[in-house]
C-alpha positions in Angstrom: 16.1 8.7 -29.4 13.1 6.4 -29.3 9.7 7.3 -30.8 8.3 10.0 -28.6 4.9 10.0 -26.9 3.3 12.3 -29.5 3.9 12.5 -33.3 3.4 16.2 -33.1 4.8 18.4 -30.3 2.6 18.8 -27.2 1.7 22.4 -26.4 -0.4 22.0 -23.2 -0.7 18.9 -21.1 -3.0 17.9 -18.2 -1.0 16.3 -15.4 -3.4 14.5 -13.0 -2.0 13.9 -9.6 0.8 15.9 -7.8 2.6 13.3 -5.8 6.3 12.6 -6.4 5.9 11.4 -10.0 3.3 14.0 -10.9 5.6 16.8 -9.8 8.5 15.3 -11.6 6.3 15.2 -14.8 5.5 18.9 -14.4 9.1 19.8 -14.1 10.1 17.7 -17.1 7.3 19.1 -19.3 8.2 22.7 -18.4 11.8 22.0 -19.3 10.5 20.8 -22.7 8.6 24.1 -23.1 5.2 22.5 -22.6 2.5 24.3 -20.7 0.8 22.4 -17.9 -2.6 22.2 -16.3 -1.8 20.4 -13.0 -4.7 19.0 -11.0 -5.0 17.0 -7.8 -7.8 15.3 -5.9 -6.5 16.9 -2.7 -6.7 20.7 -2.4 -3.6 22.1 -4.1 -2.9 24.6 -1.3 -2.1 21.7 1.0 0.7 20.4 -1.2 3.2 23.2 -1.0 3.6 24.1 -4.7 5.5 27.3 -4.3 8.0 26.2 -7.0 5.5 27.0 -9.7 4.0 30.2 -8.2 5.9 32.5 -10.6 5.6 30.2 -13.6 2.9 31.4 -16.0 3.2 28.1 -17.9 1.8 26.1 -15.0 -1.8 26.3 -13.8 -2.6 24.4 -10.6 -6.2 23.5 -9.6 -8.2 21.1 -7.5 -9.7 18.3 -9.6 -13.1 19.2 -8.3 -12.8 22.7 -9.7 -12.2 21.5 -13.3 -15.5 20.4 -14.7 -14.6 19.9 -18.3 -11.4 19.1 -20.3 -10.1 22.3 -21.9 -10.0 22.3 -25.7 -6.3 23.0 -25.9 -5.2 19.9 -24.0 -3.0 17.7 -26.2 -2.5 14.8 -23.8 -2.8 13.6 -20.2 0.0 12.4 -17.9 -1.6 10.3 -15.2 0.1 9.7 -11.8 0.1 6.1 -10.6 -2.1 6.8 -7.6 -4.9 8.2 -9.7 -7.4 5.6 -10.9 -7.8 5.6 -14.7 -11.6 5.9 -14.6 -11.6 9.5 -13.3 -14.1 11.6 -15.4 -11.6 13.9 -16.9 -9.4 10.9 -17.9 -12.4 9.2 -19.5 -13.2 12.4 -21.4 -9.6 12.6 -22.7 -9.8 9.0 -24.0 -13.1 9.7 -25.7 -11.5 12.7 -27.4 -8.7 10.4 -28.7 -6.0 12.0 -26.6 -3.0 10.0 -25.4 -3.2 9.1 -21.7 0.2 8.0 -20.4 2.1 7.7 -17.1 5.4 9.3 -16.1 7.3 6.2 -17.2 6.0 6.4 -20.7 6.6 10.2 -20.7 10.3 9.6 -19.8 11.1 6.6 -21.9 11.7 8.2 -25.3 14.3 10.5 -23.7 16.3 7.9 -21.8 19.7 7.3 -23.5 20.8 4.0 -22.2 19.6 0.5 -21.3 16.6 0.1 -19.1 16.3 -2.9 -16.7 12.9 -3.3 -15.2 11.6 -5.1 -12.1 8.0 -5.9 -11.1 6.1 -8.4 -9.0 3.8 -8.4 -6.0 6.6 -8.5 -3.5 10.4 -7.9 -3.4 10.5 -5.2 -6.1 12.4 -2.6 -4.1 14.9 -5.1 -2.6 15.6 -6.6 -6.1 16.0 -3.2 -7.6 18.5 -2.1 -4.9 20.3 -5.5 -5.1 20.6 -5.1 -8.9 21.9 -1.6 -8.5 24.5 -2.7 -6.0 25.7 -5.5 -8.3 26.1 -3.0 -11.2 27.8 -0.5 -9.0 30.3 -3.1 -7.7 31.0 -4.0 -11.3 31.9 -0.4 -12.2 28.8 0.3 -14.3 27.2 3.7 -14.3 23.7 2.8 -13.1 20.8 4.8 -11.8 18.2 3.2 -9.5 14.8 4.7 -10.0 11.0 4.3 -10.8 8.7 3.2 -8.0 11.8 2.8 -5.9 11.7 6.5 -5.0 13.3 8.7 -7.8 10.9 9.0 -10.8 12.4 7.8 -14.1 11.5 11.2 -15.7 13.8 12.9 -13.1 16.7 10.8 -14.5 16.5 12.0 -18.0 19.9 13.4 -18.9 21.6 11.5 -16.1 25.2 10.4 -16.6 24.3 6.7 -16.7 24.2 3.9 -19.2 21.8 1.6 -17.2 18.5 2.6 -15.5 17.4 0.0 -13.0 13.7 0.7 -12.8 11.1 -0.6 -10.3 7.6 -0.7 -11.7 4.2 -1.1 -10.0 1.1 -2.4 -11.7 -0.3 1.2 -11.6 2.7 2.4 -13.6 2.7 -0.4 -16.1 -1.0 0.0 -17.0 -0.2 3.4 -18.4 2.7 2.4 -20.6 2.6 2.1 -24.4 6.1 2.0 -26.0 8.1 1.2 -22.9 10.7 -1.5 -23.7 13.3 -2.7 -21.1 16.2 -4.6 -22.5 15.8 -7.0 -19.5 12.8 -7.4 -17.3 11.8 -9.6 -14.4 8.5 -10.8 -12.9 9.4 -11.8 -9.4 6.1 -13.3 -8.2 2.4 -12.8 -8.3 -0.2 -12.9 -5.5 -3.5 -11.0 -5.1 -2.8 -7.3 -4.5 -4.4 -4.0 -5.3 -7.7 -5.8 -6.2 -9.4 -2.7 -4.8 -8.0 -0.9 -7.9 -7.7 -3.6 -10.5 -11.0 -5.4 -9.7 -9.7 -9.0 -10.0 -6.6 -11.1 -10.3 -6.8 -11.4 -14.1 -6.6 -7.6 -14.5 -3.9 -7.2 -12.0 -1.9 -10.0 -13.7 -2.4 -8.4 -17.1 -1.0 -5.1 -15.8 2.1 -6.8 -14.4 2.7 -8.8 -17.6 2.7 -5.6 -19.7 6.4 -5.2 -18.6 7.2 -7.6 -21.5 4.8 -6.3 -24.1 7.4 -4.4 -26.3 10.4 -6.6 -25.9 12.2 -7.6 -29.1 14.7 -10.1 -30.4 17.7 -9.0 -28.3 15.8 -8.5 -25.0 15.6 -10.9 -22.0 12.6 -11.8 -19.9 13.3 -13.3 -16.4 10.7 -15.3 -14.4 10.4 -17.1 -11.1 10.2 -20.8 -11.9 8.8 -21.5 -8.4 5.7 -19.4 -8.8 2.9 -21.1 -10.8 1.2 -17.9 -11.9 4.5 -16.5 -13.2 5.3 -19.7 -15.1 1.9 -19.5 -16.7 2.6 -16.0 -17.8 6.0 -17.0 -19.1 4.5 -19.5 -21.4 2.5 -16.8 -23.1 5.3 -14.3 -23.5 6.9 -14.0 -26.9 10.3 -12.9 -25.8 13.1 -14.7 -27.7 14.9 -15.5 -24.5 13.2 -16.5 -21.3 15.4 -17.1 -18.3 14.2 -18.6 -15.0 15.4 -18.6 -11.4 14.6 -21.3 -8.8 15.6 -22.4 -5.4 13.7 -25.6 -5.7 14.7 -27.3 -9.0 17.1 -27.1 -11.9 16.3 -24.8 -14.8 17.5 -25.0 -18.4 18.3 -21.3 -18.8 18.8 -19.1 -15.8 20.0 -19.9 -12.3 19.2 -22.4 -9.6 20.2 -23.4 -6.1 22.2 -26.6 -5.4 24.0 -27.5 -2.2 23.9 -23.9 -1.0 25.4 -22.5 -4.2 23.5 -20.6 -7.0 24.6 -21.8 -10.4 23.9 -20.2 -13.8 23.1 -22.4 -16.8 22.5 -21.6 -20.5 21.9 -23.7 -23.6 25.2 -24.9 -25.0 27.3 -23.6 -22.1 28.7 -25.2 -18.9 27.2 -24.2 -15.6 29.1 -21.7 -13.5 28.7 -20.6 -9.9 27.3 -17.1 -9.3 27.3 -16.9 -5.5 26.6 -18.9 -2.3 23.3 -18.6 -0.6 25.1 -17.5 2.6 26.4 -14.5 0.6 22.9 -12.9 0.5 23.1 -10.3 3.3 19.4 -10.2 4.1 17.6 -13.2 5.6 14.8 -15.3 4.1 14.2 -17.5 1.1 12.4 -14.6 -0.6 15.6 -12.5 -0.5 17.5 -15.4 -2.0 15.0 -15.3 -4.8 15.5 -11.5 -5.1 19.3 -12.0 -5.3 18.9 -14.6 -8.0 16.6 -12.3 -10.1 19.0 -9.4 -9.6 22.0 -11.6 -10.7 20.2 -12.5 -14.0 19.4 -8.9 -14.7 23.0 -7.9 -14.0 24.2 -10.7 -16.3 21.9 -9.5 -19.0 23.7 -6.2 -19.2 27.2 -7.7 -19.2 28.2 -8.0 -15.5 30.7 -10.9 -15.1 29.7 -13.8 -12.8 32.6 -13.3 -10.5 31.6 -9.6 -9.9 28.2 -10.5 -8.4 29.3 -11.5 -4.9 30.9 -8.2 -4.1 27.7 -6.4 -5.1 25.8 -8.7 -2.7 28.3 -8.0 0.1 27.8 -4.2 -0.3 24.0 -4.4 0.1 22.8 -3.5 3.5 19.0 -4.2 3.1 16.1 -1.7 3.0 14.2 -0.2 5.9 10.8 -1.6 6.9 11.4 -5.0 5.1 11.8 -7.6 7.8 14.1 -5.0 9.4 15.5 -6.1 12.8 14.7 -3.3 15.2 16.2 -4.6 18.5 16.4 -7.6 20.9 15.0 -7.1 24.4 15.0 -9.9 27.0 15.5 -12.6 24.4 12.6 -11.3 22.2 13.6 -10.0 18.7 11.4 -7.2 17.2 11.1 -6.9 13.4 9.6 -4.1 11.3 8.0 -5.4 8.0 5.7 -2.5 7.5 6.3 -2.9 3.7 4.4 -6.2 4.0 1.2 -4.7 2.5 -0.4 -7.8 1.0 -1.0 -11.4 1.9 1.9 -12.7 -0.2 4.4 -10.4 1.4 3.3 -11.4 4.9 3.4 -15.1 4.0 7.0 -14.8 2.7 8.1 -12.9 5.8 6.6 -15.5 8.1 8.3 -18.3 6.3 11.7 -17.1 7.6 10.8 -17.7 11.3 10.6 -20.9 13.5 7.2 -22.5 13.7 5.1 -21.2 16.6 7.4 -18.4 17.7 5.8 -15.3 16.0 3.7 -12.7 17.7 2.2 -11.1 14.5 0.8 -7.6 14.3 -1.6 -7.6 11.4 -4.1 -5.2 9.9 -4.7 -1.8 8.3 -6.8 -1.0 5.2 -7.7 -4.0 3.2 -6.5 -4.0 -0.5 -9.1 -6.7 -1.4 -8.6 -10.5 -1.9 -9.1 -13.5 0.3 -7.3 -13.3 3.6 -8.0 -17.1 3.9 -4.7 -17.6 2.0 -3.0 -16.8 5.3 -4.6 -19.5 7.4 -2.0 -22.2 6.8 1.1 -20.0 7.4 -0.5 -18.4 10.5 -1.4 -21.8 11.9 2.2 -22.9 11.5 4.2 -19.9 12.4 2.1 -17.6 14.7 1.8 -18.0 18.5 -0.5 -15.0 18.9 -2.2 -12.4 16.6 -2.6 -8.7 17.4 -5.1 -7.1 15.0 -5.2 -3.4 14.2 -6.9 -1.0 11.9 -9.9 -1.3 9.6 -9.3 -4.9 8.6 -9.1 -6.2 12.2 -12.6 -7.6 12.1 -12.0 -9.4 8.8 -8.8 -11.0 10.1 -10.5 -12.0 13.3 -13.3 -13.7 11.5 -11.0 -15.7 9.2 -8.0 -16.4 11.4 -9.4 -16.7 15.0 -9.3 -20.5 15.0 -5.6 -20.5 13.8 -4.0 -18.6 16.7 -5.2 -16.7 19.8 -6.4 -13.2 18.8 -6.5 -9.8 20.4 -8.0 -6.7 18.7 -6.8 -3.2 19.0 -7.7 0.1 17.4 -4.1 1.4 17.2 -0.6 0.2 16.8 0.6 1.5 20.2 -1.7 -0.8 22.1 -0.8 -3.8 20.1 2.9 -3.2 20.7 2.4 -3.0 24.5 0.3 -6.2 24.4 2.9 -8.1 22.4 5.6 -7.0 24.8 3.7 -8.5 27.7 3.0 -11.8 25.9 6.3 -12.5 24.0 8.9 -14.7 25.7 12.6 -15.3 25.1 13.3 -17.1 21.9 10.2 -15.6 20.2 9.8 -12.7 17.8 7.3 -9.8 17.4 6.7 -9.1 13.8 4.8 -6.1 12.3 3.8 -7.4 8.9 0.3 -6.0 8.3 -0.8 -7.5 5.0 -2.7 -4.3 4.4 -2.0 -0.7 3.3 -1.4 1.9 6.0 -3.8 4.5 4.7 -6.5 4.1 7.4 -4.1 5.5 10.0 -0.8 6.6 8.3 0.3 8.5 5.2 2.3 5.5 4.0 4.0 2.3 5.1 7.2 4.2 6.1 5.3 6.3 8.6 3.8 3.2 10.1 7.1 1.5 10.3 8.8 4.5 11.9 6.0 4.7 14.5 6.4 1.0 15.3 10.2 1.4 15.8 9.7 4.4 18.0 7.2 2.5 20.2 9.5 -0.6 20.4 12.6 1.5 21.4 10.6 3.5 23.9 9.5 0.2 25.6 13.1 -1.0 25.6 14.2 2.2 27.3 11.6 1.8 30.0 12.6 -1.9 30.5 16.2 -0.8 30.8 15.5 1.8 33.4 
């Protein structure tokens, strides 16, 4: 077992935030015999916490009702959605208490190899692709982390590899976390409303490599200038790169439609054909290349990768084809919650054919980075949510614009404007929190609206 999060046993811990990872942390701590004070910014009675109603070792309270940090608290487990500058968290740090996230809480108890994935875009797809490759190779792997199942819920699982998706929020609260193989897929401005600037966001992402040692592998996107700059600063003994644009010395690259792996002192070998990637877009080819290098890092044979790709069916709300009606194809990319994600999605479509539904709650950054791609790909813009005014101001000269308060009106307008051979794409470049609980709810609503229109059109 690795060095645990506390040199002496914790007796009582503050868990701040009762979302998926926070609840998992409470369950794990109680299993370890640790008492918990669980607090949440939302009123606890709205969260349905009946599972702890009969447990004297768990006290649940609203954050607003806890005015000071109890003297008997030994540490704080911070949920990813809770900003680290909350007053109680600041008090804990001033007292010298450890403040960690659920990933750091779990890591000392994970028996097996940890493979970690981060980046601004493509994390979930790469995580799922890697898991599919490992499963096809007969490896006992668990897919977890930001992907959906908290790492701490996987402690004790019958697995030898933990494929773990990590957000910047999760990485900024790690300390000893050490993956045997880790990838930084790409970097574009995201979550600047939380991190403040690109430098802080980049530092949080780069923390995935902080504790790697001599026998670990760091994987980087050779086509992303910011990622390459980070790679030059990383001290990992082996840095591997993937590229669809140029040859690399150690890693994999695309040539004549085939992805080849190369390594110092070894002959190149084919891994898979680009056409074997079951989901469209250059960004998904990159995701598959990254996943292949991670799978290779834990011993998967090159010839086993293609079957793992073939078994992958894609993830919902990520350029997901909804339906085709009268020659118009509708796509749900509700997971496109930043400028980089929307840009990558647009790249996969023919110039001038896209009716783009854009908007939601801004996450900060300069929307001007979308101007070129919108000018090339988009026939018409349909703006929704809080950020509609900002997008209108910045993009109105790049494509015709219509503004709407809600998604349903935008869908109706797009259905009237789109013609055969064109596409309607929901790729908001914003979070959903102005109108929806999460991007999944937004995507589900979009799909219901589209199917309802199709039913009407079909009589």
